[in-house]
N, C-alpha and C positions, 0 to 999 in steps of 0.2 A: 281727629287731631293727628297732624304729621309726626312721624318719628323724628327724633333729634338728628340722626343721620340715616339716610336711606339710600341704598345702591339698587339700581334697577338694570339689570343685564349689562353690567359694565365690562368693557374691554379696555386694555391698556397696553401699549408697547413702546419700548425705547427706540426711537429712530436712529439709524446710523448712516453717516454720510457715505455714499458709495457702496452700501451693502444692505443686506436685508434687516428689516427691524427685528429687535428681540422681543418676543411676546412676554409680558409680566402678569397680566390678569386676564381671565377668559370667562366671560358671561357670569359674573358675580352679582348676585342678588341677595341683599341682607338689610334688616332694619335693626338699629340700635336706639332703644327707647331711653328717655330722660331717666337719669339716676341709676342706670344699670351699671354693673361691674363685669367687664368683659375681658377675658384672656384671648390672645391671638398667638397661635402656635403653628409650627410647621418647619419643615427642613430648610436649610440655608438655600436661598434662591427660590423659594415657594410663592413669593409675592407678599409677604407680610408688611414690609416697609413701604412698598408701593401702594398697598391698600391704605395704610396710615396717612401717607402724603396726599392721596386723593381725598380722603376724609376731611381734611382741612383746606383743600383747595390749592395746596402747593403744586399739584398736578391736576389736570382735567382729563376726563376720559376720552378715548378715542371713539368708543360707541357706548350707548346707553346713558343713563341719567344719574347724577348724584345730587341729592338735596339735603342741606343742613338747616334745620328748623324752617323748612319749605323754601329755602333759597337755593336756586340752581347754581352749582358751582362753575358752570360754563359762563356765567354772567360776571365780567370783571367788576361791575358796580357793586356786587356783593361780597368781594373778596376781603376787604378791610373788615366788615362785620363778622365774616366767617372766621377770619384769623383771631379776632378778639374773643370769639365765642368758643373755638376749639384750639386750645393751647397744645403745643407739642413739644416733648423733650426728646431730642434726637439721640440717635444712636452714637453719633460722633458729636459731643456737645460744643466743641469749639467752633462748630459750623455756625452756631447761632449767637456768638458774642460779638458785640458791636462797640464795646467801649474799653478803655485801658484801665479802669478801676472797677473793682467788683461791685460797689454799691451804685456806681453810675450805670453800670450794665443792667443791673436789676431795675434801676429807675426808668430805663429807656422806654419800656412799654407803657407804664402808667403815664409818663409824660406825653406820649402820643395820644393818650386818651384825653388829655386836656384837663387833667385833675389839678386841684390846688396843692401847692407845695407841701402843706402840712400833711395833706392825705398822702401824697407820694412818699414822704418820709416815713409815715407809720407803716405803709404797705412793704416798703424796702426792709425796714427793720424786723418786721413780723416774718417775712418771707426768709430772710437770711438766718434768723433765729431758728425758725422751722427746720432748716436743713443743716444747721450746725455750723454756718460759715460767718456769724456776725463779727467774730474776732479778727476776721481776715479781710473785712470790708474795705480797707484801704489798699490791699494788695492787687497787683495786676493779674488778670485771669490766667495769662500764660505761665505764671509761676505756680499755679495749683497742679496737684497730681491729677491723673485722669479721673480717678473717683471723685475728687473735690470738684472738678469741672461738671461732672453730671449733676452734682447737688447744686451748683450754681445755675445750671440750665433750668433746674427744676424751680429754683427761686425766682428766676425771671418770668416763668409761666404762672407761678402762684401769685405774683404781684398783680397780674392782670386780672385776678378773679374770673376765670372762664366758667362757662357752663359744662365744658368737657374738657378733660386732659388725657392726651394720648402719650403714653410712655413707649418709645421704641427701644426695648432692651435697656432700660434705664438703669438696671442694677447690674449689668454685665461687669463693670469695672470696679464695682465696690467691694469693700471688705465686708464680712458678715455683719458687723456692727452698723455700717453704712447701709447695707441692704435692709436691715431691720428698721432703720430710721426711714428709708425710702418707702418700704412697705406700710410702715405705720402712717406716713403721709398719704399714701395711697388710700389706705382704709379710712382715714380721717376725711379726706375729701369725699369719699363714697357716703360715709354717715351724714356728711353735711348736704347730701343730695346732688353732688356733682357727678356726672357720668364719667366714668373711668374706663379706658381702654388701654390694656397694657400687652405689648408684645414680649414674649419671653421664651427662653430656651430651658428655663428651670421649671420642671414639671411640678415641683413642690410649690411654686408660686401660682401656677395655673390652677391647682386644687382649690385655692382660696377664692376663685372667681365664682360668680353666680352662673356664668355661661362661658362656654368655649367655642371659639371658631378656629377651625384647623384647615390650613390651606396645603394644596398639593399640586405642584406644577402650575401655579396660577389659578387653580379652580378651587372654590370652597367646597371642601370634602367632608366637613362635620360641622354641625351647629347644634350644640346641646349642653347638658350638664357635664361637669368634670367626672362625676361618678360614671355616667354612662360611657364616656371616652376611655377612662383609665381601667375600667372593668372589661373592655373589649379588646383582648390581645391581637385578634385578627386585624381589627381597625388600626391599632397602634403599629403594627408591622407594616401595614399598607402605607401609613403616613410617615414611616422612618422615625418614629417617636419611641420613647421608652417610658415605662410607668414611672411614677414618682419613687425616689429611693426607698421610702418606707414600705411601699406596696411590693417592691422587688424583694427586699428583706424579709417582709412577712411571709411571702410565698416560699422562700427558702427554709425559714424557720418552721414552717408548718409541716414540713417532713418529719422534724423532731418533736414539735408541739402540735399534734393534730387537732387540738380543741381551739387553736387561735381562730378567731371569726374571720370570715371573708370580707373583702371590701375595706381593708385598712389602708388608708392613703396618706396619713400624716404621722409624724414621729410620736406625738403625744398620744394618739390612738394606739398605736402599736405597744408602746411602753405600758400604757394602762391595761391593755389587754393580756399582758404577760401573766401566766399563772404563778401562784405561790408554790414554793417547794420546802415543805417541812422536812429538815434533815435530821438524822439521828446524831448523837454526840459524837460516835466514833466513825462518822461517814468519811470516806477518803476525800482529800482535797484535790480539786482539779488544778492541773498546772498547764501553763501555756506551752505549746509545742516549741522545741528548741529552734532558735533561729541562727543559722550559721552566720559567721562573720569572717570577712577576709581583711587581710592588710595589704596595702598596695602603696606604691610610691605616689605622693602628693603631685597632682598636676596643677592645682590651684592652691596658692598659700598667700593669704592676706594677713599682713601684721600691723597692728595699731593704725589702721587706715582711719583718716579724718578728712573731711571735706566741707567747705561752706560756700554756698552759692552767693554771688554778688558780695564777696569778701570786702570788708572795709568800706561798705556803703551803708546807707540807712535801711536798706532793704535786705541786709545779709540774713541768711538763713542757714543754720547749722544741720547739714543733711546727714552726715556720718560722724561717729565719734568713737574712737578706739576700737574699730572692728577687727576681729581676729577670726580667720576662717581657713580651714584646711578641707580640700576635697580630693580623695583618692582617685587614681585613674580608674576609668571603667564604672565608676559609682554614679549615683544619681542624688542630687542634693537639692532640697527646696527651701526657698526663702519665703517665710510667712510674716505677716504682720498687717497692721491697719493701713488704710490709705495714708500716704505721705510718710511712712515709716523709714523709708530710705532704700527700699528693695530695688527699684529701678536705677538709682544712683549707683548702688553697689554693682548691678549687672553692667553698667556701662563702663565701670572701672575695670571689669574683667576682661573686656576686649580693647581696652585703650582708648575708647572714645573720650574718656575723661581721665586726665593725668592726675595722679595722687598730689594732694597738697601736703599731706602728712602721711608718715608710714610707707609701707611697701606693698606692691602688688606684683606677684609673679604667677604667670599663667603660661604653662608649657615651657617653650624656650625663652619666653620674654619677661623681662623685668621693666615693668612700665614706669617705675619711679626713677630708673637710672637711664632709660633709653626710650626713644620714640620711633619704633620700627615703622616701616612702610605699612599702609593700609593693605596693600596686596599681600605682603608676607603674613600679616596678622590673619587676614581673611581665609587663607588655606589652612589655618590651624584652628582658629576660633571663629565661630559664626554666631550672630546675635539676631534673633527675631524681636522686633520692637512691639511694645504693647499696643501702639497705634500703627497698623501696618502700612497705611498710605504714606507715613514719613519716609519710608525707605524705598518708595517706587521711584524709578528713573524713566521707564518706558510707558508706551501707550497700551501695549497688548500683553496679556498674561504670560504668553510663551517667551516673549522677548524679555520680559522682566526677569523670569526665572533663568533665562540664559545669559543674562548680563554679567554675573560673576564668572561663570565657566569660560565665557569668551575672553576674559582678561588673562587666562593662564593656558598652558599647554596641556591638552587632554590626551589620555591614551585610548580614548574611544570617540565615536561620533558625538558631536554636540547634542544632536536631537535624541540620542539615546540616553544622555545624562539628564537632559530636561525631562524626558519621559519618566525616568526613574524617580527624579525628585517629585514630579507631580503625583505619581502613584503613591509614594510614601506620604504625601500630604493629603490624599483623598480627593485628587482631582483627575478626571478623565482627560487624557491628552488630547484626543480629537475634538472633544466638546469645548475645552477651554483655551487651547493654545492660541487661538485667533480672537479671543473675547477681549474687547476693550475693558481696561480695568474700571472705568467709571461706571460700567454696566452691572458690575459684580455686587452681590449683597455684603454686608460686614463680614459674615462668616467665610464667604468665598475669598474676600481679599486676605482674611487671616490665613487661609490655606496657601495662597499664592506667596505670602510672606515667608511662611514656613518652608515651602519648596524652595524658595530663592535662598534661605539659609542652609538648606540641606544640599543645594546643588553643587556646592564645592566640597562636599564629602568631608567636613571638618572632623578632627578628632575630639574636639570640645564644643558642644553645642549649648549656647545660652538662650533661654526662652522666657520672654516677659509676658506672663499670663497666657500660655499657649492655647488654652481651650476657651478663652473668652470669646463669646460671640458665636461658638459652634453649637449646631443643633445636637440633641443627645445622642443620635446615632453616630455622628461625625466625631464627637468627643470620645466615645468608646473606641472607635476605629483608631483615632490618633493616638490615644494612651497605649493601645495594644502595639502600634507601629513603633512608638518611641521605646517601649519595653524591649522590642525585638532589636531595635537599633542599639540600644545599650549592651545587649548581649553580644554584639560584634566589637565590643570594647570602646565605643564612643562614651565620653563622660558628659553627663548632663548636669546643668545647674539652672534651675528654673525658679520664678516667682509665681505665686498663685493665691488667689482668694478662695479657691475651691478646696476645701480641706480633703475632700474624697479624692481629688486628683493627687494630693500629696501622698496620701495612703497607698494609692495604686502604683504609683510611679517611683517614689523617692525611698532611699535607705536611710538618709539622715535629714535633719531639719534644723533651721536656725530662725528664731522668732526675733524679729526686729521690733524695736519700740522707741520712737523718736530718735532714730539714728544710732541707737546701741543694740547689741544683742542681749535679749532678756533671757532667753532660754536656748540651749542648743544640745543635740544629742541624737540618739536614734529616733526614728518616727514613732516607734511604739512608747518610748518613754517621755517623749516630748508632748504628744498629742492625745494621751488617753484620759486626761483629767480635765473634765468640763469646768470645774471651778477654778483651776489653776489658769486656764486660757481665758475665761471671761473678761478679767481686767484688761485684756490686750484686744478686746473686740472680736475674738475668735470663738467658735464653738467646736466642740469635739466632734469627731466623726460619728456617724449614726451608730456604727457597730459599737464604738466606746460607750455611747449613751444608752444603747440597749443593754450592753453588758452591766452597766451600773444599775440599770433597772432590775435586772434579774439578780443582782447581788442583794439589792433592797428587799427582794422578795423571797430571800433565803437560799437562792442558788449558789453552789460552790464555784463561782466564776472568778478567775484570777484577774489581777490588775494588768494593765499593759496591753489590752486588746484594742486594736484600731482597725483590724481587717476583718471582713465578713467570714473568711475561711477560718480564721482563728477563733471567731466567735462560734461558729458551727462546730468545731472540734472540742472546745472547751464545753459547750452546752452538751454534746454527746457524752463526754465523760461525766458531767455533773448529773445526768440523768440517773445513773448507777446510785447516786447518793440520795435520790428522792425516796421517801417512804411511800409505799402504795397507799 
């Protein structure tokens, strides 16, 4: 019996007019059987998305053979059947929208299958309810947030009832609640016998797969169980991957709690394995190490900001309502909240892309409510990296794109030096990427180009919309480290993120948005340490906070307010003294 999807010695490269082709896959052979749940991992540019597009005949191999249920993908006559059999949720979901109304877009696929109208309506409603978008069914897709667009793309695939669904980083732009919904859909599909292949940079998601495929520079470098991959430190290093967060934390805690078992990969396993600590009545109380605070002049001051999209139309949507925000110079502030809570709209007010309808927005020397300064003047002080990087691209080649802003102003250094510096800060090798066409880059590589473009003007205020979305684990760690160093030079950071661990590593303060209003605000430690307080807003507490809560439940004298691993280790070290032998 043939495999559902079978690659046999497949090569693929992207042709370039007037230049050498760019290799993407090399000698890949793999079988994916009916009903499997397979995670695909690897560094940015390793070939994951190319593999996915070859698997449902959007691309055909240069060399080798790919068969889907026995059908050769080189044969155009089989393509319609393969597309119906293997659905795909793209990394950039707007690429697959075809209609101007949400429910019509979801109906497009079933209509092309020739189904009866009643069956189409039933499938559309079921799919939209599954992804939580039924109440938005009359809205235009382009009015959705990026996370909602990903859920809409999934609904369009679900309505087709395929035998296999391929998710290309489908959870990248989703908030934690949306990620849970998407993963629940993934698990439900698998339980129903549908083959699920999901590309991910979240190693905690890959742990849940039956099998992991890891790519490295276009080659299939690993094919096996998650346990075998994530317990092999040498292999992870070779593949530029990191272990799941729970595994990394368990390894660090094992220095203090040597009886912790090996091989812990998931948070629930780690918390369950924590030992009990019977303490005496007069045991000392552990205290959180002092955290210094500094006062500085505010460079971002937002007062009573309100904004409504499509105001005074039937499609009006209140995006921001009564927002107040103060960010001191040289600090780092994170905007948190569920998809559609208003984070991106607020960021776009901070560099003047959106003019306030109500209230005031003062950023650096600019008062955007009173004046409309030139884009050139604003860009030299405030730079914004968009959530979807391709939105801000003007040029064809990566190097030219990064040089676009600096060309507009007078530099005190050679342009190439400025571009080289910005690329290095974003994690792009200058010689490798300066002449790469943008369309040949992976999603993560495009995000790095967008970041380098924002950095190239050396702004004093840097705004980042989901800066680590789409980055592989190693690139994420490196970027956060570089942004921390950049902040130490005096640059003010304001960023949105669905990754709570990014907020913990990079931010001093946080604001949690909910339906356009600020629901909570304060220091990162006081805002993010309580899982029960965050849950109603679709967020989960940082792993260190959840483990700290687990330790407290087992009798350990661990204080509240812990969100960082370093603070957890310090508090646990002190609490060890209170444990009775």
